[in-house]
VMD Tcl script that draws the C-alpha trace (Angstrom):
set ca {
  {121.46 54.01 195.39}
  {120.95 57.79 195.53}
  {123.43 59.55 194.38}
  {124.18 62.85 196.39}
  {126.65 65.94 196.56}
  {130.13 65.63 195.01}
  {129.66 61.80 193.42}
  {127.36 63.20 191.29}
  {130.24 64.89 189.35}
  {131.45 61.47 189.02}
  {128.52 60.15 187.65}
  {128.55 62.67 184.98}
  {132.12 62.17 183.68}
  {131.34 58.30 183.43}
  {127.57 58.90 181.89}
  {128.79 60.89 179.28}
  {131.30 58.87 178.26}
  {129.24 55.89 178.04}
  {126.10 57.45 177.35}
  {126.01 56.76 173.60}
  {126.81 52.73 173.92}
  {124.25 52.64 177.27}
  {121.30 53.97 174.65}
  {122.44 52.22 171.58}
  {121.09 49.18 173.53}
  {118.78 50.53 175.83}
  {116.43 52.53 173.92}
  {112.85 50.42 173.15}
  {114.57 47.40 175.15}
  {112.91 45.86 177.66}
  {116.06 45.73 180.11}
  {116.07 49.20 180.54}
  {112.51 49.12 182.16}
  {112.17 51.22 185.16}
  {109.36 49.39 186.82}
  {109.33 50.09 190.41}
  {109.13 46.85 192.90}
  {106.88 47.18 195.68}
  {109.24 45.26 197.94}
  {112.12 47.35 196.83}
  {110.55 50.63 197.74}
  {112.81 52.43 199.87}
  {112.26 53.63 203.37}
  {111.32 57.80 203.35}
  {109.85 57.35 200.14}
  {106.27 57.15 198.69}
  {104.99 56.37 194.90}
  {102.96 59.10 192.76}
  {101.48 58.13 189.83}
  {102.64 60.43 186.73}
  {100.54 60.99 183.20}
  {102.33 57.78 181.84}
  {100.85 55.91 184.52}
  {104.28 55.10 186.05}
  {104.80 54.84 189.74}
  {107.31 57.02 190.59}
  {109.19 56.69 193.78}
  {109.58 60.43 195.28}
  {111.34 61.13 198.50}
  {108.65 61.67 201.34}
  {110.42 65.37 202.08}
  {110.71 66.87 198.84}
  {112.52 70.00 199.08}
  {114.58 70.46 195.93}
  {112.70 70.47 192.53}
  {113.92 71.22 189.16}
  {110.97 71.62 186.47}
  {111.05 71.54 182.91}
  {107.83 73.39 181.57}
  {106.41 76.60 180.31}
  {105.34 78.11 183.31}
  {102.25 75.36 183.85}
  {104.23 73.43 186.54}
  {105.94 76.47 187.99}
  {102.48 78.21 188.44}
  {100.70 75.65 190.05}
  {103.18 75.23 192.50}
  {103.07 78.79 193.11}
  {99.02 78.05 193.40}
  {99.94 74.88 196.27}
  {102.32 77.25 198.36}
  {105.45 75.28 197.11}
  {107.24 77.34 194.59}
  {109.87 78.03 197.07}
  {111.60 74.41 196.62}
  {112.30 75.14 192.92}
  {116.00 75.38 192.44}
  {116.24 74.78 188.45}
  {113.63 75.82 185.81}
  {114.05 74.68 182.12}
  {112.37 77.77 180.35}
  {114.17 80.78 179.75}
  {110.86 82.61 179.22}
  {110.07 82.99 182.66}
  {112.92 85.20 183.88}
  {112.59 87.69 180.33}
  {111.03 91.19 180.25}
  {109.21 91.45 176.99}
  {108.57 93.95 174.22}
  {106.96 94.16 170.70}
  {107.14 96.87 167.84}
  {105.76 96.96 164.28}
  {106.13 99.45 161.37}
  {103.69 101.65 160.16}
  {103.30 102.81 156.61}
  {104.34 106.27 157.30}
  {107.67 105.00 158.90}
  {106.99 105.67 162.58}
  {106.40 102.30 165.05}
  {104.30 101.27 167.23}
  {105.89 100.05 170.37}
  {104.89 97.95 173.48}
  {106.69 97.15 176.92}
  {105.96 95.08 180.05}
  {105.35 91.94 179.19}
  {106.29 89.31 181.49}
  {105.74 85.66 182.16}
  {102.91 85.27 184.85}
  {105.81 83.30 187.10}
  {107.60 86.26 186.98}
  {104.88 88.28 188.40}
  {103.54 85.57 191.37}
  {107.58 84.59 192.30}
  {110.40 86.72 191.41}
  {112.20 84.20 192.95}
  {111.65 81.42 190.86}
  {112.48 83.28 187.62}
  {116.05 84.08 189.03}
  {116.88 80.27 189.15}
  {119.13 78.67 187.22}
  {118.30 77.30 183.80}
  {118.91 73.59 183.05}
  {118.42 73.71 179.34}
  {120.58 75.05 177.15}
  {120.41 76.09 173.53}
  {116.67 75.77 173.53}
  {116.32 71.91 174.07}
  {119.59 70.56 175.16}
  {119.67 69.53 178.98}
  {122.66 70.34 180.66}
  {123.56 67.34 182.79}
  {126.32 68.72 184.99}
  {124.32 72.02 185.74}
  {121.40 69.88 186.83}
  {124.19 68.06 188.94}
  {125.25 70.54 190.80}
  {121.50 71.19 191.92}
  {121.16 68.67 194.03}
  {117.56 68.14 193.04}
  {115.05 65.84 195.00}
  {113.49 65.45 192.31}
  {112.46 66.78 188.22}
  {109.57 67.34 187.08}
  {109.47 67.19 182.95}
  {106.19 68.45 181.17}
  {106.03 66.99 177.59}
  {104.71 69.52 175.14}
  {107.09 72.46 176.70}
  {109.35 74.16 174.64}
  {112.38 71.93 175.51}
  {110.78 68.71 175.56}
  {107.93 68.53 172.83}
  {106.70 65.16 172.08}
  {106.35 62.20 174.64}
  {107.66 58.96 171.92}
  {110.41 61.20 170.78}
  {114.01 59.18 171.07}
  {115.57 62.80 172.61}
  {112.58 62.62 175.53}
  {113.69 59.05 176.10}
  {117.22 59.66 176.57}
  {116.73 62.78 178.96}
  {114.14 60.88 181.00}
  {116.41 58.08 181.19}
  {119.90 60.09 181.92}
  {118.31 61.64 184.88}
  {116.97 58.57 186.32}
  {120.28 57.28 186.10}
  {121.87 59.81 187.63}
  {119.70 58.34 190.77}
  {117.04 61.47 190.18}
  {113.27 60.57 190.17}
  {111.53 61.73 187.07}
  {107.84 62.85 187.43}
  {106.49 63.28 183.52}
  {103.31 64.81 182.86}
  {101.58 65.10 179.60}
  {100.31 68.64 178.25}
  {96.75 68.26 175.73}
  {99.38 68.12 172.52}
  {99.94 64.43 173.69}
  {96.66 62.97 173.41}
  {94.63 61.92 169.97}
  {91.94 64.81 171.39}
  {94.11 67.46 172.41}
  {91.17 68.82 175.16}
  {92.97 71.49 177.37}
  {90.65 69.80 180.11}
  {93.32 67.64 180.69}
  {95.70 69.99 182.12}
  {93.21 69.76 185.46}
  {94.76 66.28 185.69}
  {98.21 67.83 185.53}
  {97.20 69.94 188.49}
  {95.62 67.19 190.48}
  {99.11 64.87 189.97}
  {101.04 67.99 190.99}
  {98.71 68.28 194.30}
  {99.14 64.49 194.96}
  {102.72 65.08 194.62}
  {103.10 67.90 197.26}
  {100.41 66.49 199.19}
  {98.08 69.40 198.64}
  {95.08 67.54 196.75}
  {92.46 69.79 198.08}
  {93.88 73.17 196.92}
  {94.80 71.21 193.50}
  {91.22 69.60 193.03}
  {89.66 73.19 193.55}
  {92.32 75.07 190.65}
  {91.47 71.71 188.23}
  {87.27 72.07 189.01}
  {87.78 75.47 188.61}
  {89.13 75.31 184.92}
  {86.87 72.86 183.94}
  {84.25 75.10 185.49}
  {85.12 77.77 182.98}
  {85.24 75.35 180.06}
  {81.56 74.17 180.89}
  {80.68 77.65 180.83}
  {81.85 78.24 177.82}
  {80.74 75.08 176.12}
  {77.27 75.33 177.74}
  {76.67 78.82 175.82}
  {77.80 77.92 172.26}
  {76.59 73.86 171.71}
  {73.12 74.43 170.40}
  {74.59 76.62 167.47}
  {73.70 75.73 163.84}
  {76.01 74.76 161.39}
  {75.21 77.44 159.23}
  {75.40 80.33 161.85}
  {79.00 79.19 162.86}
  {82.12 81.83 161.58}
  {84.94 80.83 160.67}
  {87.86 81.28 163.05}
  {91.58 81.30 162.43}
  {94.07 80.76 164.97}
  {97.11 82.97 163.30}
  {100.66 83.30 165.05}
  {102.29 86.47 162.92}
  {105.88 85.28 163.61}
  {108.80 87.10 162.76}
  {110.41 84.16 161.54}
  {107.56 82.89 159.01}
  {107.76 86.65 157.60}
  {111.36 85.44 156.93}
  {111.02 82.61 155.11}
  {108.33 84.57 152.74}
  {105.26 83.60 154.84}
  {102.58 85.62 156.45}
  {102.00 83.24 159.75}
  {101.38 80.36 161.03}
  {97.85 78.86 161.56}
  {96.77 76.39 164.25}
  {95.06 73.61 162.45}
  {93.21 70.44 162.73}
  {94.47 68.12 165.59}
  {95.86 70.97 167.93}
  {94.37 72.12 171.19}
  {94.15 75.83 169.65}
  {91.81 73.58 166.87}
  {90.40 71.61 169.92}
  {89.45 75.06 171.52}
  {87.75 76.63 168.40}
  {85.62 73.79 167.10}
  {85.10 71.70 170.22}
  {84.46 74.09 172.91}
  {83.82 77.22 170.75}
  {81.62 75.12 168.54}
  {82.96 77.50 165.72}
  {84.45 76.28 162.41}
  {88.42 76.10 162.37}
  {89.14 78.31 159.05}
  {92.82 76.05 158.56}
  {91.52 72.64 157.66}
  {94.81 71.01 157.43}
  {96.45 69.22 160.34}
  {98.96 70.77 162.64}
  {100.53 74.43 162.79}
  {101.76 75.11 159.23}
  {103.15 78.00 157.84}
  {100.63 80.01 154.91}
  {100.96 82.34 152.84}
  {99.33 85.31 151.95}
  {97.41 83.83 149.13}
  {96.45 80.95 151.49}
  {95.27 83.74 153.88}
  {93.45 85.59 151.83}
  {91.80 82.29 150.03}
  {90.70 81.25 153.75}
  {89.31 84.45 154.66}
  {88.27 84.06 158.12}
  {85.13 85.73 159.85}
  {87.45 86.14 162.82}
  {91.02 86.03 163.46}
  {92.65 85.51 166.78}
  {96.52 86.35 167.10}
  {98.40 83.88 169.18}
  {101.65 84.43 171.15}
  {104.14 83.57 168.35}
  {107.60 84.72 168.62}
  {106.61 87.29 170.16}
  {103.34 89.07 171.01}
  {101.11 90.21 168.32}
  {98.01 92.95 168.93}
  {95.41 93.44 166.43}
  {97.04 96.53 165.75}
  {99.81 94.74 163.76}
  {97.81 93.23 161.20}
  {95.38 96.08 160.87}
  {98.57 98.96 160.50}
  {101.69 96.96 160.18}
  {103.33 97.82 156.59}
  {104.12 94.07 155.59}
  {100.88 93.25 155.81}
  {98.96 96.19 154.02}
  {98.24 92.98 151.49}
  {96.10 91.88 154.35}
  {93.76 94.48 154.95}
  {91.27 93.12 152.33}
  {90.45 90.04 154.72}
  {87.01 90.29 155.91}
  {87.98 90.18 159.44}
  {90.33 93.08 159.13}
  {88.06 94.85 157.26}
  {85.18 94.31 159.86}
  {87.75 94.61 162.93}
  {87.23 91.42 164.21}
  {90.53 90.55 164.78}
  {91.66 90.10 168.58}
  {94.53 88.81 170.81}
  {95.28 86.18 173.26}
  {97.32 86.89 176.37}
  {100.79 87.13 176.29}
  {102.31 83.67 177.32}
  {105.93 83.60 176.27}
  {106.80 79.76 175.20}
  {103.13 78.55 174.97}
  {103.43 75.73 173.59}
  {101.26 73.58 175.26}
  {98.36 75.83 177.12}
  {99.13 76.77 180.90}
  {96.65 77.70 183.70}
  {95.54 80.79 181.54}
  {93.86 78.62 178.72}
  {90.30 79.66 180.30}
  {91.39 83.20 179.16}
  {92.36 82.44 175.51}
  {88.83 80.26 175.23}
  {87.08 83.18 176.80}
  {88.59 85.89 174.22}
  {88.18 83.62 171.55}
  {84.03 82.81 172.38}
  {83.20 86.38 172.63}
  {84.94 87.19 169.52}
  {83.12 84.74 167.58}
  {79.93 84.94 169.36}
  {79.39 88.51 171.05}
  {76.04 88.16 171.78}
  {76.40 85.18 173.77}
  {79.04 86.60 175.96}
  {77.80 90.25 175.88}
  {77.36 89.81 179.54}
  {80.99 89.01 180.91}
  {82.77 91.85 181.41}
  {86.35 90.78 180.50}
  {87.96 92.97 182.57}
  {86.54 91.66 185.57}
  {86.32 88.30 184.27}
  {89.69 88.44 184.35}
  {90.49 89.30 187.39}
  {88.20 86.96 189.72}
  {90.17 84.24 187.30}
  {93.39 85.31 188.73}
  {92.27 85.42 192.29}
  {90.54 81.85 191.74}
  {93.46 80.05 190.35}
  {96.40 81.48 192.34}
  {94.97 83.01 195.50}
  {96.37 86.37 194.94}
  {94.97 90.00 195.91}
  {93.30 92.30 193.24}
  {96.34 94.42 192.95}
  {98.48 91.45 191.97}
  {95.30 90.56 189.57}
  {95.69 93.75 188.07}
  {99.47 93.18 187.67}
  {99.29 89.98 186.13}
  {96.69 91.27 183.58}
  {99.04 93.95 182.68}
  {102.16 91.61 182.31}
  {99.90 89.49 179.62}
  {99.19 92.87 177.63}
  {95.23 92.42 178.58}
  {94.82 95.55 179.33}
  {93.17 96.70 176.37}
  {89.78 95.00 177.50}
  {89.42 97.74 180.20}
  {88.13 99.82 177.64}
  {86.61 97.11 175.71}
}
mol new
graphics top color blue
foreach p $ca { graphics top sphere $p radius 0.5 }
foreach p [lrange $ca 0 end-1] q [lrange $ca 1 end] { graphics top cylinder $p $q radius 0.2 }
display resetview
């Protein structure tokens, strides 16, 4: 039976009192499986199959939704015209304004302002909704229950919930369901053995099914895949001997504080998949996962191209070229040859978002400038925003600025 209103507070108290006992006997046990029985389907509900293959019973009229995502779900809901249904969010990044700064050898600083999540540009209302995640990853069930949602959408691979098989993920989903709230789960590319960003189109279509706008969802999903195919089609005939070594590098201040130079995306990451399987270049970092790398490791790799991604902040090429704390890396071939580029600012970009084709196009143009010389990145970007989000040119330009991509105007 669905628990509503003030009754949820009583459930919260009882739940928190017995949660440790509940999960001790429940995790991994067959008794806790939540397989819907068609004979028990409730009037006023319908079934939507999520990324797990689970048939989730959701209300026919969904009015109040809590999202635990890093803007993939929220951005898609805007594109589907249902962002007004969001009453709670899981990512604090959506509501913030960002800036960056790095020191030069002469003691002065380079500063940048105006960075924002695309969802804040698209829908200021969504960015103002209360957060149900605290301390980065902990779900606040009292806040969640107080919002009285009809549904919670969780994207596994977000900052708060990163792994499908993690005990904490399982507990979170089961706890929410025990409150009588349906949970629809989406899997980001990182949840698959082959982490192709193309699976994002599957997520979009599931959301289209959920909000009964499959036509728009399929159009967006097909457009995303068409941009992947465009890039893939131009690079797949490149012989092994002509492939540049490309490094996806995060200049995280946290890594510097630990004595490293940054973090590198290796094999079995979505970034690594893009470099090798779509761009058809060589991934300069040959280890699995995203790992901290030292100055010595970077100098030994000496990649032909370096792509700076979001990593505890935005990092423009100038930071690697000019920042005083990276003076020891100025002998890198990519630095000397000015073959360092920056991906768009995407805060909390744990598992790729709707903007992933922008990442691919930036990498492709950096790796193979001759093959993509006919694509004006400035114009392509505006067209991308308009196709995905259905916005006008003025809003598209605001999105470009918020993602710190205005550098491409003078490309």
